[in-house]
C-alpha positions in Angstrom: 34.9 -8.3 -6.9 35.1 -9.3 -10.5 31.8 -8.3 -12.4 31.8 -11.1 -14.9 33.0 -14.1 -12.5 30.9 -13.0 -9.4 28.0 -10.8 -10.5 27.6 -10.7 -14.2 27.0 -14.5 -14.4 25.3 -14.9 -11.3 22.9 -11.8 -10.5 19.5 -12.4 -11.9 16.6 -10.0 -12.2 14.2 -12.2 -10.6 16.3 -12.3 -7.6 16.7 -8.6 -7.6 13.0 -8.2 -8.1 12.3 -10.3 -4.8 15.0 -8.4 -2.9 12.8 -5.2 -3.5 9.5 -6.8 -2.6 10.9 -8.3 0.6 12.3 -4.5 1.4 8.9 -3.0 0.6 6.8 -5.4 2.8 9.6 -5.9 5.5 8.9 -9.8 5.6 9.9 -12.7 3.5 6.5 -14.3 4.4 4.7 -11.1 2.8 6.7 -10.8 0.0 6.2 -14.6 -1.0 2.4 -13.9 -0.8 2.5 -10.7 -2.9 5.0 -12.5 -5.4 2.6 -15.7 -5.5 5.7 -17.9 -4.8 6.9 -20.0 -1.8 8.8 -18.7 1.2 11.8 -21.0 0.5 12.0 -19.5 -3.1 12.1 -16.2 -1.5 14.9 -17.3 0.9 16.9 -19.0 -1.6 16.8 -15.9 -4.0 18.1 -13.6 -1.3 20.9 -16.1 -0.4 22.0 -16.3 -3.9 22.2 -12.6 -4.3 24.3 -12.4 -1.0 26.7 -15.1 -2.2 26.9 -13.5 -5.7 27.9 -10.2 -4.2 29.7 -11.5 -1.1 28.0 -9.2 1.2 24.7 -9.6 3.8 21.8 -7.7 2.2 19.3 -8.1 5.0 19.1 -8.2 8.6 17.0 -10.6 10.1 15.0 -10.2 13.5 11.8 -11.3 15.2 9.9 -8.1 13.8 11.0 -8.8 10.3 13.8 -8.0 8.1 15.4 -4.6 7.4 18.2 -3.9 4.5 21.6 -3.4 5.5 23.6 -0.7 4.3 24.6 -2.9 1.4 21.2 -3.7 0.9 20.1 -0.3 0.7 23.0 0.5 -1.7 21.7 -2.4 -4.1 18.1 -1.3 -3.7 18.7 2.1 -5.0 20.5 0.4 -7.9 17.6 -1.9 -8.6 15.1 0.7 -8.6 16.8 2.7 -11.4 17.2 -0.8 -12.9 13.4 -1.7 -13.3 12.8 2.0 -14.0 15.1 1.7 -17.0 13.4 -1.5 -18.0 10.3 0.2 -17.7 11.2 2.9 -20.1 12.7 0.6 -22.3 9.3 -1.2 -22.7 7.4 2.1 -23.2 9.9 3.0 -26.1 9.1 -0.4 -27.5 5.5 0.5 -27.2 5.7 3.7 -28.5 7.7 2.5 -31.4 5.0 0.3 -32.4 2.3 2.4 -32.2 3.4 6.3 -31.9 -0.1 7.5 -30.7 -0.1 5.7 -27.5 1.9 5.2 -24.5 1.7 6.1 -20.8 3.3 8.9 -18.8 3.5 9.9 -15.3 4.4 13.5 -14.4 4.1 15.7 -11.3 3.2 19.5 -10.7 1.8 21.8 -8.3 -2.0 22.4 -8.3 -2.2 25.6 -9.8 -0.1 24.5 -12.6 -2.4 21.6 -13.2 -5.3 23.8 -13.1 -4.0 25.8 -16.1 -0.8 25.5 -17.8 -0.7 21.5 -17.6 -4.2 21.1 -18.7 -3.5 23.1 -21.8 -0.5 21.0 -22.5 -2.8 17.8 -22.4 -5.5 19.5 -24.5 -2.8 20.3 -27.3 -1.1 16.8 -27.0 -4.5 14.7 -27.2 -5.1 15.0 -30.6 -1.6 14.1 -31.6 -1.6 11.1 -29.2 -5.3 10.0 -29.0 -4.3 6.6 -27.1 -1.9 8.0 -24.8 -2.6 8.0 -20.9 -1.2 10.7 -18.6 -1.3 10.4 -14.9 -0.7 13.6 -13.2 0.3 13.7 -9.5 -0.1 17.0 -7.9 1.7 17.8 -4.8 3.8 20.5 -3.0 7.5 21.1 -4.0 9.2 19.1 -1.2 6.9 16.0 -2.0 7.4 16.4 -5.9 11.1 16.4 -5.4 11.7 13.8 -2.7 8.5 11.6 -2.7 7.8 11.3 -6.4 10.7 12.4 -8.7 13.6 10.9 -6.6 11.8 7.6 -5.9 10.8 7.6 -9.7 7.2 7.6 -9.4 7.2 10.3 -12.0 9.2 10.9 -15.0 9.7 14.7 -14.6 8.1 17.7 -12.3 6.8 21.0 -13.6 7.1 23.2 -10.8 8.6 26.5 -9.5 12.3 26.7 -9.7 13.2 27.5 -6.2 17.0 28.8 -5.5 19.4 29.9 -8.3 21.3 26.4 -7.8 19.3 23.0 -8.4 20.1 20.3 -6.2 22.9 18.3 -7.6 21.2 15.3 -8.6 18.4 17.2 -10.5 18.5 19.0 -14.0 16.2 22.2 -14.4 14.9 23.8 -17.7 13.3 27.4 -17.2 10.1 27.7 -19.3 8.5 31.1 -18.0 8.4 33.5 -15.1 5.0 33.3 -13.7 3.4 36.2 -12.0 0.4 36.9 -9.7 -3.0 38.4 -10.8 -5.9 39.9 -8.9 -8.9 38.0 -9.7 -12.8 38.7 -9.7 -15.9 37.2 -11.3 -16.5 39.1 -14.6 -19.9 39.8 -13.1 -18.7 41.3 -9.8 -19.0 44.9 -8.9 -15.1 45.1 -8.9 -14.8 44.0 -12.5 -17.1 47.0 -13.5 -14.6 49.6 -11.8 -11.8 51.4 -13.7 -10.1 53.4 -10.9 -9.1 50.8 -8.1 -6.5 50.7 -5.4 -5.5 47.5 -3.7 -6.5 49.4 -0.2 -10.1 49.4 -1.4 -10.3 45.6 -1.7 -8.7 44.9 1.7 -11.8 44.6 3.7 -13.8 42.4 1.1 -14.2 38.5 0.9 -11.0 36.9 0.2 -10.1 33.1 -0.5 -6.3 32.8 0.0 -3.5 29.9 0.7 -2.8 29.8 4.6 -0.6 32.8 5.6 1.7 30.4 7.4 2.4 28.5 4.0 5.5 29.3 1.5 3.0 30.5 -1.2 0.8 32.3 1.7 3.9 34.1 2.7 4.7 35.2 -0.8 1.2 36.7 -1.2 1.3 38.5 2.1 4.7 40.0 1.3 3.4 41.5 -2.2 0.5 43.1 -0.3 3.1 44.6 2.3 5.2 45.7 -0.8 2.1 47.8 -2.1 2.1 49.4 1.3 -0.9 47.8 2.7 -1.7 45.1 5.2 -2.5 41.6 4.0 -6.2 40.8 4.0 -7.7 38.6 6.6 -9.3 36.0 4.3 -12.4 34.5 4.8 -11.6 31.1 3.7 -8.1 29.7 3.7 -7.6 26.6 1.3 -4.9 25.5 -1.5 -7.8 24.1 -3.4 -8.1 25.7 -6.7 -11.8 24.3 -7.0 -12.8 26.1 -4.0 -11.3 29.3 -5.3 -12.9 28.9 -8.5 -16.4 28.3 -7.0 -16.2 31.2 -4.6 -14.9 33.5 -7.3 -18.1 32.6 -9.3 -20.5 33.8 -6.7 -19.2 37.3 -7.6 -18.3 38.4 -3.9 -14.9 36.7 -3.4 -11.6 38.1 -4.6 -8.5 35.9 -5.0 -4.7 36.0 -6.1 -3.9 33.5 -8.8 -0.9 32.9 -11.3 -0.9 34.2 -14.7 -0.2 30.8 -16.1 -3.4 29.7 -14.5 -5.6 32.7 -15.4 -4.3 32.4 -19.2 -5.8 29.2 -19.8 -9.3 29.2 -18.0 -11.1 32.1 -20.0 -14.2 29.5 -19.6 -14.5 30.5 -16.0 -15.6 34.3 -16.7 -12.8 35.7 -14.4 -11.7 39.3 -14.7 -8.0 40.3 -14.2 -8.5 43.5 -11.8 -6.2 46.4 -13.1 -4.3 46.6 -10.2 -0.5 46.3 -9.9 0.4 43.5 -7.6 4.1 43.8 -6.9 4.9 40.3 -6.1 8.4 39.2 -7.7 8.0 37.0 -10.5 8.4 33.0 -9.7 10.5 31.1 -12.3 8.4 27.8 -13.6 10.2 25.0 -15.1 10.8 21.2 -15.5 12.8 19.1 -13.2 14.2 15.9 -14.3 16.7 13.5 -12.6 20.2 13.8 -14.1 21.3 10.7 -16.2 17.6 9.4 -16.4 16.6 8.6 -19.9 13.1 9.7 -20.5 10.3 7.8 -22.5 9.6 9.0 -26.0 6.3 10.1 -24.7 7.8 12.1 -22.0 10.0 13.9 -24.5 7.0 14.8 -26.6 5.1 16.5 -23.7 8.3 18.3 -22.9 8.2 19.8 -26.3 4.5 20.6 -26.1 5.2 22.3 -22.7 7.9 24.5 -24.3 5.3 25.7 -27.1 2.8 26.2 -24.7 5.0 28.4 -22.5 6.0 30.7 -25.3 3.2 33.1 -25.0 3.8 33.0 -21.0 7.5 33.6 -21.6 6.8 37.0 -23.7 
């Protein structure tokens, strides 16, 4: 297949955009309605693509259409093409007004509640017109659903494993550690001589024990020689943890990166060593994917905010 003769002169971005719409909707009729064009125009665009490439891109059936192996390969390429175009437009907008721009990032909820919020707070005076969309999810969803599908430009998350996936670059920012927390007005905040065993039967709010982070926390209790507490409340929700801590009755375990940036919540770090191994936190980006100017500024700011935590 000669690029200049069969593809370079014939393949049109409009046709590729129509193919993406058809694959997403599973129907040429639905794609035509979504794009506000006629169905014959959609059929003609697909036919032009198939003629230019010399392969069948879609399987037609009574239930709709589905990409062939060739179609899936082209769709993967097309997603990257339009993503690069969007980033190019963002760069033009940033050059026209360096205080503006749009950015989509992903992170875990604990990082969103402390570390990421601190980055946004530091950036907002420098880029007052910028809009940042923060997508919170677990590790699998951040990588597979959001980063690889290019819904976000990068993810701030725990770096699991010594070797990152082949299609992802990682940059370590700091090692996060767990701390035991209570409200500043609780009876435990006033105690100096505390042992972990003294707190096991108190009301706790913790992540579910069958989750990855729940097992991580339970392992730290066992490493300290005590059984994990039977939590009164099981939840991943950081607002629930914060609200219950504020009552003065509940205890919890949260990352240092969050506690470091929520002084306004009037929490007290209890003087008990919690033997959980540190969790490396970092930036995950797709290899060979250009980042928008605002994304690069955000990452620079993340490195600045991470310095105290790295120490």
